[in-house]
N, C-alpha and C positions, 0 to 999 in steps of 0.2 A: 082747837088745841096748840097744834104743830104750827100752823099759820102765827096765830097768837106768840108764843114763845118764841119763833126765827122773827118776828117784827122787834119783837122786845131787843132781842139781844143784837141785831143791825141798830134800834136805837141808842143800845150801850158804847158799842165799838165807836159809832158816829161821835158820841161827849165824848170818850176818852181821847180818839184820834183830834177831838178839836181843842181839846182842854192841853194837851201833849206840844201838838203843834202851837197855840199861844204860849205854852210856857218856854218854848225851843225859843219861837221870835222874840218875846222879852227881854232871855239870857242872848239870846245873839247880838239883838238891839243894843242891849249895855255896851257888853263887847267888844263889838263894832265899835263904838264912843270912845269905850278908855284905849283900845288898841290904835284910832287916830292920832289920840291925844299925847299917848306914851313911846309909842313906837315910830310913829311915822319920820320921814322926813322929806315930803312932798305929799302936799295938799291933794285929795283927788275929789272930783265930785261921783267917781264911781262907788258904791255901792259896796262898801267889806262885806264877805257872810263867812259862815266856818260851814263846818260837820255837825249837822244836828245829831248827827247819831253819835256824836264825840259828847252830850251833855248827857252825865250822871247825875242821881239826883235821890233825895229821897225829901221828906214833905218841907223841910226848913235849908235846905243844904243843896248846891250844885256844885259841880266842876265840869269847865271845859277844856277837853284839849283836842286843839286842835291848829292846823294850819290857815292863816287867813289868806282868802283867794277874794277875787271879787265873784258877784252875781254871774253873769254872764262866763265865768269857767276859767278866764285866764289869771296868771299870776299877780299877783300886788308883791313882784322884786322890786318894784320900780317907785314903790312909794310906801313900801313897808318891811320891818326889819324882817331877814328873813329866817323865821323860830316858827317852833311849836308852840304855840301859846297854853299854859296852863294855871290858868282863872281860877277863883274859888270864893264865892259865892254864898252868902247868906240872903234870906226873907224875913225882912223886918214889914214893914207896910210895904214895899218892892223889892225885888232882888238892888244887890251892892253886892260889887267886890272888894272879899275882906282879905285879900292875900295876891299875892303872883307868883306863881312859882317860874315863871317863864324866865330862860335865859338860855345861852347856848354853850354852856361848857358843866363841869362837874362844880360843885361849890368848893369853896377851901374848905376845912379843918374849922377857923376862926367863922367860914361865912356859915358853914351851917351849925356852926352852935348857936350863933345869931337869931338864923332862922327859928330854929328850935326855942328862942326862947319870946321870938315873937310872932311867931303861926298862934291864929286864936285857939284854946284849948278846948276848944266848946265844938269844932270843926270836927268832924267824926272821920276818922286818916281812912276809913274801909272807902270812901269815895276817891281819895285819891289814885293816880298812876300807881302800880305797884313800883318801880323807881321811886316814886316818892315817899309811900311809905315806907319801907326800908330806910331810907333816910333820916325820915323825922320821925323815928319810933321811940 
């Protein structure tokens, strides 16, 4: 009975890890394509990755807050803007970026008012980093 219970636990853990790994890879792939399109100033053939621990999600929404770096661990400074990217995702048929909070400075009062109006009203702000939760409340 103990062996059966342990076997079931191992299978459950393997399924959860596989799902979360596939989920993180999907988010990371979409983010990398977006960052290359929107923030790169020099095309690169190297794979861009993000910190998988920096992805927070619930069933239909996710936030990635991470700097970009190459898969080999080296810096992307020569190809991508030096930012900590904050990308908001929503899952419909697949994951889509619904809002980009990446920036290098504090938004002005005017920018912040525009952001509050534009930010998706259905997005759970509790997923956002504390900084953005305070600003967008």
